[in-house]
C-alpha positions in Angstrom: -165.2 119.9 105.3 -164.2 123.1 104.0 -160.8 124.7 104.3 -162.2 127.7 106.4 -163.7 125.3 108.6 -160.7 123.0 109.1 -158.5 126.1 109.8 -161.1 127.4 112.5 -160.9 123.9 113.8 -157.2 123.4 114.2 -157.0 127.2 115.9 -159.6 126.1 118.5 -157.3 123.0 119.0 -154.2 125.1 119.4 -155.9 127.7 121.8 -157.1 124.8 123.9 -154.0 123.2 124.2 -152.0 126.6 124.8 -154.6 127.0 127.9 -154.2 123.7 129.2 -150.5 124.0 129.4 -150.7 127.3 131.0 -152.8 126.0 133.5 -150.6 123.0 134.2 -147.5 125.3 134.6 -149.5 127.7 137.1 -150.7 124.8 139.3 -147.0 123.4 139.2 -145.2 126.7 140.2 -148.1 127.3 142.8 -147.0 123.7 144.5 -143.8 124.2 144.3 -141.9 124.3 147.7 -140.5 127.8 148.8 -136.5 127.9 148.5 -135.0 129.6 151.7 -132.7 132.3 150.6 -129.9 132.1 153.0 -126.3 132.1 152.9 -124.5 130.1 150.8 -123.3 126.5 152.3 -119.8 126.5 153.2 -117.8 123.5 152.2 -117.6 121.0 154.7 -114.7 120.8 157.4 -112.3 117.9 156.6 -110.7 116.4 160.0 -107.8 114.3 160.2 -105.8 112.5 162.6 -102.5 111.4 162.2 -100.3 109.2 164.1 -96.7 108.7 163.7 -94.7 105.8 165.3 -90.9 105.2 164.8 -89.8 108.5 162.8 -87.6 109.8 165.2 -86.3 113.6 165.4 -89.4 114.2 167.7 -91.6 113.6 164.7 -93.8 110.7 166.5 -97.0 111.4 168.1 -100.6 111.9 167.1 -101.7 115.2 165.3 -105.3 116.5 164.6 -105.7 118.8 161.5 -108.8 120.8 160.3 -108.9 121.9 156.8 -111.8 123.6 154.7 -111.6 123.9 150.9 -107.9 122.9 151.0 -107.0 125.5 153.8 -106.4 125.2 157.2 -109.6 125.8 159.3 -109.3 129.3 161.2 -109.5 128.6 165.2 -109.2 124.9 164.8 -106.0 124.3 163.2 -105.9 120.8 165.8 -102.2 120.2 167.2 -100.5 119.7 163.4 -97.1 121.8 163.3 -98.0 123.1 159.9 -101.8 123.1 159.9 -102.0 124.8 156.7 -99.0 122.9 154.8 -100.8 119.9 155.7 -104.3 120.8 154.1 -102.5 121.8 150.8 -100.4 118.7 150.7 -103.7 116.6 150.7 -105.5 118.5 148.7 -102.7 118.7 146.1 -102.4 114.7 146.9 -106.2 114.0 146.4 -106.4 116.4 143.4 -103.1 114.9 141.5 -104.2 111.5 142.6 -107.4 111.7 140.9 -109.3 111.6 144.0 -107.3 108.7 145.2 -104.5 110.4 147.5 -105.2 108.1 150.4 -105.1 104.8 148.3 -102.7 102.1 148.7 -100.1 101.3 146.4 -101.6 99.5 143.6 -101.0 95.6 143.7 -98.6 94.3 141.1 -96.7 97.6 141.1 -92.9 97.4 140.6 -91.1 99.0 143.2 -87.7 99.5 144.1 -86.1 97.7 146.9 -85.4 101.1 148.8 -85.8 100.8 152.8 -86.9 104.3 153.7 -87.2 104.1 157.5 -89.3 101.9 160.2 -91.5 104.9 160.5 -95.3 104.2 160.0 -98.4 106.6 159.9 -102.0 105.7 160.3 -104.3 108.8 159.0 -107.9 108.6 159.7 -110.9 110.7 159.8 -112.9 112.4 156.5 -111.7 114.4 153.6 -114.4 115.7 151.0 -116.8 114.1 152.7 -115.6 110.7 152.5 -114.0 108.3 155.3 -110.4 108.1 155.4 -108.4 105.0 156.8 -104.9 104.8 155.2 -101.7 103.3 156.6 -98.4 104.6 155.5 -95.0 103.3 155.8 -91.5 103.6 154.1 -90.5 100.1 153.2 -90.0 100.5 149.6 -89.8 102.8 146.7 -93.5 103.1 146.0 -94.6 103.5 149.7 -91.8 106.0 149.8 -93.2 108.2 147.3 -96.6 107.8 148.9 -95.6 109.0 151.8 -93.4 111.9 150.4 -96.6 113.1 148.5 -98.3 114.0 151.6 -95.5 115.8 153.4 -95.9 118.0 155.8 -99.3 116.3 156.8 -96.7 113.2 157.4 -93.3 114.1 158.9 -90.6 115.0 156.2 -87.9 112.2 156.7 -86.0 113.0 153.5 -83.5 115.3 155.5 
């Protein structure tokens, strides 16, 4: 085979391959579903219910808070006395805790033997699309610190 015939054969092969690729690209594009062009999806609404017992000073009760993007959801502040502060406290705790803002104290943690109060709290609902069911108390230094990280979602008992 001469060099001229070889070059011509390679050119025909390249042209045929390019035509095939173009044909496949056109058919894939034609069969792709249309994407709706609407408003951007808003972040989900977080909803937490907080039940506090034995905290005293009028802090006992059940409170609800609705948040969107770490801020109180307008028009749906719930029954919490400080919905904006509660949303910011949870967002900060989750961010600083590596997404584990509601996690219990790790097993084997060394905690001071400091009793904070008989207060207990239970937080249920959802945050960032994840279910929440966490129990808090002030039975030792680790639990007190865990509670205090979520003030004002939980009542401030440091006063």
